[in-house]
N, C-alpha and C positions, 0 to 999 in steps of 0.2 A: 530561310527562316531559322531563328535561333531559339534555344530553350528560353532565353530571357523574353523574347517576343511572345511566346506562348504563355508564360507566366504573367506577363504584363496584361495580356488580354483577359486573364482570369481575375487578377487582383489589382490591376491599375499600374500606374507608373512606378518604376523601381529606379532609384537614383544610383548611379555608378560613376566610376572615374572618368567616363567620357561625356557625361552630361554637364552642360554649362550651368553655373549657378544662376538662379533667378535673381533679377535685380530687386533691390529693396522696394516695397510698395510705396514708401513715402520717404522723401529726402528733403530736409529743411535746408534751403539755400541761404537765407538770412532771416532777420526778424520780420520781414515783410513778404517773403516769398517761399514757396515750397513746391516741389515737383512730386506728383503722386499718380499712382495707378488709378484709373477710373473705378476699379473694383473696391477701393478702400471704403469701408463703411463710415457713415456720418458719425457714429458713436466713437470710432477709433480716431477719426479726424479731429473731433471736438476734444478728446482726451489728450492726444499728442500735441496739438497746437493751442490748447486752452481757448478754444472757440466756443461759441454758443449757437451753432447752426441748428435751427429747430428741425425736429424730425417730422416727416410727413408721410402719409400712407402712399403718396405718389412716387416717393423715392426713398432709398436707404443707402445709396452709395454716392460717391463724388460724381460719377458719370450721370446718375439719375438727377442729382441736384442741377447739373449744367443743362440737362435736357428738359426737366420738368419743374425746376425751381421757380421762385417768385419773380426773378428778373434775370436777364442774361448776364453771364459772368465773362469779362474779357479774357481772352486766351493769348498768351505771348506767342509771337511768331517763332518758327523753328530756329534753332541756334545757328544753322548754316546760312540763314538769310533767305532761303527759298520759301515761297508761299504755298 
């Protein structure tokens, strides 16, 4: 156990030179596609992609929209071809 481990238990994660950077939560691929983290809020998604996805009390994130939205949204297969 290190001093950093003890401090992180008290105050939360501490970024240092050994931590890998987190990937961007949203990456626009082209004008018809984007790859995003399910935790991206609908407000942020609407602002970044100039969309008008209505907000609902059943969901406030992209993952919530997929799970509880008005209709299923198709999901692209993984890039490596595996299902």
